[in-house]
mmCIF file of the C-alpha atoms, coordinates in Angstrom:
data_MODEL
# 
_entry.id   MODEL 
# 
loop_
_atom_site.group_PDB 
_atom_site.id 
_atom_site.type_symbol 
_atom_site.label_atom_id 
_atom_site.label_alt_id 
_atom_site.label_comp_id 
_atom_site.label_asym_id 
_atom_site.label_entity_id 
_atom_site.label_seq_id 
_atom_site.pdbx_PDB_ins_code 
_atom_site.Cartn_x 
_atom_site.Cartn_y 
_atom_site.Cartn_z 
_atom_site.occupancy 
_atom_site.B_iso_or_equiv 
_atom_site.pdbx_formal_charge 
_atom_site.auth_seq_id 
_atom_site.auth_comp_id 
_atom_site.auth_asym_id 
_atom_site.auth_atom_id 
_atom_site.pdbx_PDB_model_num 
ATOM 1  C CA . UNK A 1 1  ? 62.891  108.461 80.992 1.00 0.00 ? 1  UNK A CA 1 
ATOM 2  C CA . UNK A 1 2  ? 63.706  105.449 83.068 1.00 0.00 ? 2  UNK A CA 1 
ATOM 3  C CA . UNK A 1 3  ? 64.505  105.601 86.784 1.00 0.00 ? 3  UNK A CA 1 
ATOM 4  C CA . UNK A 1 4  ? 67.164  103.222 88.058 1.00 0.00 ? 4  UNK A CA 1 
ATOM 5  C CA . UNK A 1 5  ? 68.459  102.362 91.500 1.00 0.00 ? 5  UNK A CA 1 
ATOM 6  C CA . UNK A 1 6  ? 70.316  105.037 93.440 1.00 0.00 ? 6  UNK A CA 1 
ATOM 7  C CA . UNK A 1 7  ? 68.308  107.936 91.989 1.00 0.00 ? 7  UNK A CA 1 
ATOM 8  C CA . UNK A 1 8  ? 69.999  107.731 88.604 1.00 0.00 ? 8  UNK A CA 1 
ATOM 9  C CA . UNK A 1 9  ? 67.798  108.719 85.697 1.00 0.00 ? 9  UNK A CA 1 
ATOM 10 C CA . UNK A 1 10 ? 68.313  107.313 82.207 1.00 0.00 ? 10 UNK A CA 1 
ATOM 11 C CA . UNK A 1 11 ? 67.256  109.116 79.061 1.00 0.00 ? 11 UNK A CA 1 
ATOM 12 C CA . UNK A 1 12 ? 67.484  108.182 75.421 1.00 0.00 ? 12 UNK A CA 1 
ATOM 13 C CA . UNK A 1 13 ? 69.592  110.453 73.252 1.00 0.00 ? 13 UNK A CA 1 
ATOM 14 C CA . UNK A 1 14 ? 66.414  111.809 71.661 1.00 0.00 ? 14 UNK A CA 1 
ATOM 15 C CA . UNK A 1 15 ? 64.891  112.599 75.066 1.00 0.00 ? 15 UNK A CA 1 
ATOM 16 C CA . UNK A 1 16 ? 68.117  114.282 76.133 1.00 0.00 ? 16 UNK A CA 1 
ATOM 17 C CA . UNK A 1 17 ? 68.177  116.407 72.986 1.00 0.00 ? 17 UNK A CA 1 
ATOM 18 C CA . UNK A 1 18 ? 64.530  117.418 73.386 1.00 0.00 ? 18 UNK A CA 1 
ATOM 19 C CA . UNK A 1 19 ? 64.720  118.059 77.147 1.00 0.00 ? 19 UNK A CA 1 
ATOM 20 C CA . UNK A 1 20 ? 68.290  119.303 77.540 1.00 0.00 ? 20 UNK A CA 1 
ATOM 21 C CA . UNK A 1 21 ? 67.365  122.240 79.781 1.00 0.00 ? 21 UNK A CA 1 
ATOM 22 C CA . UNK A 1 22 ? 65.364  120.030 82.175 1.00 0.00 ? 22 UNK A CA 1 
ATOM 23 C CA . UNK A 1 23 ? 68.063  117.365 82.286 1.00 0.00 ? 23 UNK A CA 1 
ATOM 24 C CA . UNK A 1 24 ? 70.732  120.000 82.829 1.00 0.00 ? 24 UNK A CA 1 
ATOM 25 C CA . UNK A 1 25 ? 68.747  121.342 85.797 1.00 0.00 ? 25 UNK A CA 1 
ATOM 26 C CA . UNK A 1 26 ? 68.405  117.832 87.239 1.00 0.00 ? 26 UNK A CA 1 
ATOM 27 C CA . UNK A 1 27 ? 72.174  117.387 87.088 1.00 0.00 ? 27 UNK A CA 1 
ATOM 28 C CA . UNK A 1 28 ? 72.716  120.859 88.526 1.00 0.00 ? 28 UNK A CA 1 
ATOM 29 C CA . UNK A 1 29 ? 70.586  119.975 91.547 1.00 0.00 ? 29 UNK A CA 1 
ATOM 30 C CA . UNK A 1 30 ? 72.432  116.724 92.201 1.00 0.00 ? 30 UNK A CA 1 
ATOM 31 C CA . UNK A 1 31 ? 70.624  114.096 90.136 1.00 0.00 ? 31 UNK A CA 1 
ATOM 32 C CA . UNK A 1 32 ? 72.747  111.569 88.289 1.00 0.00 ? 32 UNK A CA 1 
ATOM 33 C CA . UNK A 1 33 ? 71.721  111.370 84.656 1.00 0.00 ? 33 UNK A CA 1 
ATOM 34 C CA . UNK A 1 34 ? 72.764  108.803 82.049 1.00 0.00 ? 34 UNK A CA 1 
ATOM 35 C CA . UNK A 1 35 ? 72.118  109.297 78.353 1.00 0.00 ? 35 UNK A CA 1 
ATOM 36 C CA . UNK A 1 36 ? 71.776  106.138 76.303 1.00 0.00 ? 36 UNK A CA 1 
ATOM 37 C CA . UNK A 1 37 ? 71.818  105.536 72.585 1.00 0.00 ? 37 UNK A CA 1 
ATOM 38 C CA . UNK A 1 38 ? 70.935  102.176 71.094 1.00 0.00 ? 38 UNK A CA 1 
ATOM 39 C CA . UNK A 1 39 ? 71.067  100.367 74.465 1.00 0.00 ? 39 UNK A CA 1 
ATOM 40 C CA . UNK A 1 40 ? 74.496  101.789 75.272 1.00 0.00 ? 40 UNK A CA 1 
ATOM 41 C CA . UNK A 1 41 ? 75.371  104.438 77.852 1.00 0.00 ? 41 UNK A CA 1 
ATOM 42 C CA . UNK A 1 42 ? 77.092  107.308 76.066 1.00 0.00 ? 42 UNK A CA 1 
ATOM 43 C CA . UNK A 1 43 ? 77.098  110.123 78.645 1.00 0.00 ? 43 UNK A CA 1 
ATOM 44 C CA . UNK A 1 44 ? 76.881  110.653 82.372 1.00 0.00 ? 44 UNK A CA 1 
ATOM 45 C CA . UNK A 1 45 ? 75.828  114.030 83.654 1.00 0.00 ? 45 UNK A CA 1 
ATOM 46 C CA . UNK A 1 46 ? 76.705  114.562 87.308 1.00 0.00 ? 46 UNK A CA 1 
ATOM 47 C CA . UNK A 1 47 ? 79.127  116.983 88.869 1.00 0.00 ? 47 UNK A CA 1 
ATOM 48 C CA . UNK A 1 48 ? 79.512  114.706 91.892 1.00 0.00 ? 48 UNK A CA 1 
ATOM 49 C CA . UNK A 1 49 ? 80.589  111.818 89.664 1.00 0.00 ? 49 UNK A CA 1 
ATOM 50 C CA . UNK A 1 50 ? 82.981  114.086 87.786 1.00 0.00 ? 50 UNK A CA 1 
ATOM 51 C CA . UNK A 1 51 ? 84.550  115.222 91.057 1.00 0.00 ? 51 UNK A CA 1 
ATOM 52 C CA . UNK A 1 52 ? 84.953  111.609 92.205 1.00 0.00 ? 52 UNK A CA 1 
ATOM 53 C CA . UNK A 1 53 ? 86.498  110.706 88.847 1.00 0.00 ? 53 UNK A CA 1 
ATOM 54 C CA . UNK A 1 54 ? 88.978  113.583 89.131 1.00 0.00 ? 54 UNK A CA 1 
ATOM 55 C CA . UNK A 1 55 ? 89.895  112.475 92.661 1.00 0.00 ? 55 UNK A CA 1 
ATOM 56 C CA . UNK A 1 56 ? 90.504  108.962 91.371 1.00 0.00 ? 56 UNK A CA 1 
ATOM 57 C CA . UNK A 1 57 ? 92.753  110.305 88.608 1.00 0.00 ? 57 UNK A CA 1 
ATOM 58 C CA . UNK A 1 58 ? 94.774  112.297 91.162 1.00 0.00 ? 58 UNK A CA 1 
ATOM 59 C CA . UNK A 1 59 ? 95.063  109.257 93.421 1.00 0.00 ? 59 UNK A CA 1 
ATOM 60 C CA . UNK A 1 60 ? 96.145  107.088 90.505 1.00 0.00 ? 60 UNK A CA 1 
ATOM 61 C CA . UNK A 1 61 ? 98.820  109.633 89.546 1.00 0.00 ? 61 UNK A CA 1 
ATOM 62 C CA . UNK A 1 62 ? 100.114 109.741 93.130 1.00 0.00 ? 62 UNK A CA 1 
ATOM 63 C CA . UNK A 1 63 ? 100.279 105.942 93.284 1.00 0.00 ? 63 UNK A CA 1 
ATOM 64 C CA . UNK A 1 64 ? 102.149 105.801 89.967 1.00 0.00 ? 64 UNK A CA 1 
ATOM 65 C CA . UNK A 1 65 ? 104.601 108.494 91.123 1.00 0.00 ? 65 UNK A CA 1 
ATOM 66 C CA . UNK A 1 66 ? 105.246 106.603 94.356 1.00 0.00 ? 66 UNK A CA 1 
ATOM 67 C CA . UNK A 1 67 ? 105.847 103.397 92.392 1.00 0.00 ? 67 UNK A CA 1 
ATOM 68 C CA . UNK A 1 68 ? 108.221 105.183 90.027 1.00 0.00 ? 68 UNK A CA 1 
ATOM 69 C CA . UNK A 1 69 ? 110.227 106.614 92.943 1.00 0.00 ? 69 UNK A CA 1 
ATOM 70 C CA . UNK A 1 70 ? 110.517 103.165 94.509 1.00 0.00 ? 70 UNK A CA 1 
ATOM 71 C CA . UNK A 1 71 ? 111.573 101.632 91.195 1.00 0.00 ? 71 UNK A CA 1 
ATOM 72 C CA . UNK A 1 72 ? 114.256 104.315 90.767 1.00 0.00 ? 72 UNK A CA 1 
ATOM 73 C CA . UNK A 1 73 ? 115.576 103.697 94.284 1.00 0.00 ? 73 UNK A CA 1 
ATOM 74 C CA . UNK A 1 74 ? 115.751 99.957  93.620 1.00 0.00 ? 74 UNK A CA 1 
ATOM 75 C CA . UNK A 1 75 ? 117.452 100.549 90.264 1.00 0.00 ? 75 UNK A CA 1 
ATOM 76 C CA . UNK A 1 76 ? 120.055 102.813 91.852 1.00 0.00 ? 76 UNK A CA 1 
ATOM 77 C CA . UNK A 1 77 ? 120.638 100.431 94.773 1.00 0.00 ? 77 UNK A CA 1 
ATOM 78 C CA . UNK A 1 78 ? 121.547 97.767  92.215 1.00 0.00 ? 78 UNK A CA 1 
ATOM 79 C CA . UNK A 1 79 ? 124.142 100.060 90.619 1.00 0.00 ? 79 UNK A CA 1 
ATOM 80 C CA . UNK A 1 80 ? 122.004 101.666 87.951 1.00 0.00 ? 80 UNK A CA 1 
ATOM 81 C CA . UNK A 1 81 ? 122.527 105.277 86.974 1.00 0.00 ? 81 UNK A CA 1 
ATOM 82 C CA . UNK A 1 82 ? 120.077 107.886 85.802 1.00 0.00 ? 82 UNK A CA 1 
ATOM 83 C CA . UNK A 1 83 ? 120.607 109.682 82.495 1.00 0.00 ? 83 UNK A CA 1 
ATOM 84 C CA . UNK A 1 84 ? 121.567 112.783 84.456 1.00 0.00 ? 84 UNK A CA 1 
ATOM 85 C CA . UNK A 1 85 ? 124.252 110.836 86.331 1.00 0.00 ? 85 UNK A CA 1 
ATOM 86 C CA . UNK A 1 86 ? 125.515 109.274 83.108 1.00 0.00 ? 86 UNK A CA 1 
ATOM 87 C CA . UNK A 1 87 ? 125.880 112.612 81.311 1.00 0.00 ? 87 UNK A CA 1 
ATOM 88 C CA . UNK A 1 88 ? 127.635 114.470 84.138 1.00 0.00 ? 88 UNK A CA 1 
ATOM 89 C CA . UNK A 1 89 ? 131.384 114.568 83.664 1.00 0.00 ? 89 UNK A CA 1 
ATOM 90 C CA . UNK A 1 90 ? 133.244 112.846 86.449 1.00 0.00 ? 90 UNK A CA 1 
ATOM 91 C CA . UNK A 1 91 ? 135.894 114.876 88.279 1.00 0.00 ? 91 UNK A CA 1 
ATOM 92 C CA . UNK A 1 92 ? 138.703 112.448 87.418 1.00 0.00 ? 92 UNK A CA 1 
ATOM 93 C CA . UNK A 1 93 ? 138.018 112.562 83.687 1.00 0.00 ? 93 UNK A CA 1 
ATOM 94 C CA . UNK A 1 94 ? 138.221 116.315 83.299 1.00 0.00 ? 94 UNK A CA 1 
ATOM 95 C CA . UNK A 1 95 ? 141.207 117.324 81.204 1.00 0.00 ? 95 UNK A CA 1 
ATOM 96 C CA . UNK A 1 96 ? 142.792 120.694 81.663 1.00 0.00 ? 96 UNK A CA 1 
ATOM 97 C CA . UNK A 1 97 ? 143.930 122.468 78.602 1.00 0.00 ? 97 UNK A CA 1 
ATOM 98 C CA . UNK A 1 98 ? 147.052 124.366 79.561 1.00 0.00 ? 98 UNK A CA 1 
ATOM 99 C CA . UNK A 1 99 ? 149.531 125.545 77.117 1.00 0.00 ? 99 UNK A CA 1 
# 
């Protein structure tokens, strides 16, 4: 095990396999744990980091949705039509079938 800055602990994959229960407990009690294999980080065990990652994903989705709404408004202001608008029959093109 190797201790890094910010109370993050690094374990080799072999150490993680052999000490899974201990490492799981460390993560459960708030430690950040990184598992490395061949000098490459392959796993991060930390509920706090997972929660931050999920918040970032939600924020990213909100930003993308906002950008899409703005792009649609700009498109429509320049005369563009949505697929829904293009497929709706216009009132002046409706033919009545009377016999």
